[in-house]
Steps between C-alpha positions, in 0.01 A plus 500: 500500500805279520472468877165328448617255233506202738190586704262208557214684327694572182637147491144376531373730224785408265434127537124540464542723195697232316189278501221748566236311297563182694496686832172683434339178374605330826348786697161496330478121506566505874257786560219323316577177683485643854218747426297363203244788484781738400515335156170667412660842552734463202456469122542166326822609327756584769810605303444874539403454865823312577708768328334780696542312831874465447539865401329610821706261712825619340401864557425436867826308559721756325335794677544341842854377439635824358304705757349710223166684521345288775213745551417476129516121527243500780278731292539266201412189703202674660364592156561144386300370796212737433501410132497124566157530660345501154632148440314377807810472720400467866710569813528124563664449161811693604601230748478239224699732271782531753517127569505412130759765414750387765443135407565575131822685586629210714404244239651694210836553672520156659846449659593865422238620749663639817373610842600859410283482188214357704512792743533764227226346284265476798541876556418572135190281513383648830540860381320427173206312649450726804501824297277363222249342738480805725446737206231272354314476830507877545381562143216251541347726763485787248445367147372186325754276329352590159197658336274362227438702184304451178628580151266755344700614192782363287658712226769358270735785410756298303549128443692472826349778714160544662328734742282312750250669730360327808265584784582363844221374725600765753735795436866410553693753711808606305696808400558615140831358379470170685500150350326172582542127460222358282370143454280411201271196463699361206803448728396444862762539775730693265527872579653779292558867584319784320457869575168680522466749214233716668462637853268319743131585505194411707366263233798264516589565135857415400693493174804290408727532196637157409763397249534136396855409602671251264478164670274643769190281498314708760546836329416348161177360642410838650555673167337242273230328706385729782122526465212697645391333821835337583568503872846620602667504839699811589756500781599781734656815350878546489735785423558857606514683169365850561540864402656708774266798522684653798856522367443786255660307212361439155472142379640292216323172426656235276264222385602202289213308340236393752715666766277793408220358718610614851619839373171550318316431827716757678435761230124436510503536876686831473216636286296529822717787624492865403877534509763243408871479433584494132518147362691397188413146395725311258300204368694253289462169315685312227256590221267800448189278492576374850436848643154371579372770735604827338137608450442495876828678570417763239163570663666526842768736366243713318307573821792516745765759409747360756532176297730446200525170311783395268436176308808295407553191285824315430398437138325738264262255333279214612556141389206325333483255791411766758132507415429838658135599532517881526696800379796575728541865400209716623484838329672769705714272716873574528697347214607144567873458541703202384757326720518320832321654794828546685660683207205733451456577870871573544505723191280748689756550777605365840165556677693563820219711651209259426332209668529211254271195479598212270267208412532214254672168455795415725745541211350836399506634857859392563627639169317831540605556860866419430513725194333787684741468791794492259355814337508682835158430652532448879403138572311609810262697276388182320219277625384166361333186625719203603656322204 
């Protein structure tokens, strides 16, 4: 990388990064000034939005400058363009975006701005806007920007976890294992990602497992105040988590907390088939009472001999503050094991001949994957959604 240390793009990124909050504030102020309707596309509080914008910009610049996975970058930008349709972004907005972004760069750098930076930055902006706009226009011919759905059930499993069932106005086309961006009426124009916990059906019924994240106002509202009749918006499906039924390999699934949801949908979908690869699901949480869906898993295991379920908790007893609402140890289920998911999964062996699907928080996925690889599991055998 040393040969790139003085490239105009990396110089630009380094100087923007030193004052990224100021730069992103300049950008949005300029965007809203030259194209006022765009202000309605964003939430009132912009701190998270500014942070995400800079992360994307840094990723694009570094990928282009270091000539890394350019094909993956184009795929990433195309998905970003498709996903931005749900915010109400129109093709005409991309021109305003490009103008405002270049203006903010020039203004932020002032006398440090050079013709070489101008040319390099213009290429970054053109690639980003052209790919995103083209992907959005193509997607618009196939799918709506979002679907409307009505909350029909809300079940509080613990003080900070709920299962919410909704029915969409029309069935949403998705595959088991995929996830969606969701907007709730309590926080308009703020979207969060959640996985479907059941396969699609013709009635538009969907189920989401939601944990209230500390400091996460949206997730806390979904857990504590979602009510029958609430109208949600659901964006287009993402992800490619799937069971390979053609490779002849058995499957190991590793679910941390509400990361169970997409794997549960895959397992339920597999119940449609007469023959399946063997599936061993490790389902783990911090406390036993947080194993909120063991009853369902036990019923699935009881009627499908290809499925095995091993519950795992880091601690052996529940704290008083958990507030669990159901027994987490159905009679006849495999004995719960104590320890981290990664430790328990690796104690069974290297799993070198299995397809492995890992779902959960970013920290859980990273820790589990790294420990499994260190234990001898081929990295190419492991699949997970983007972190």
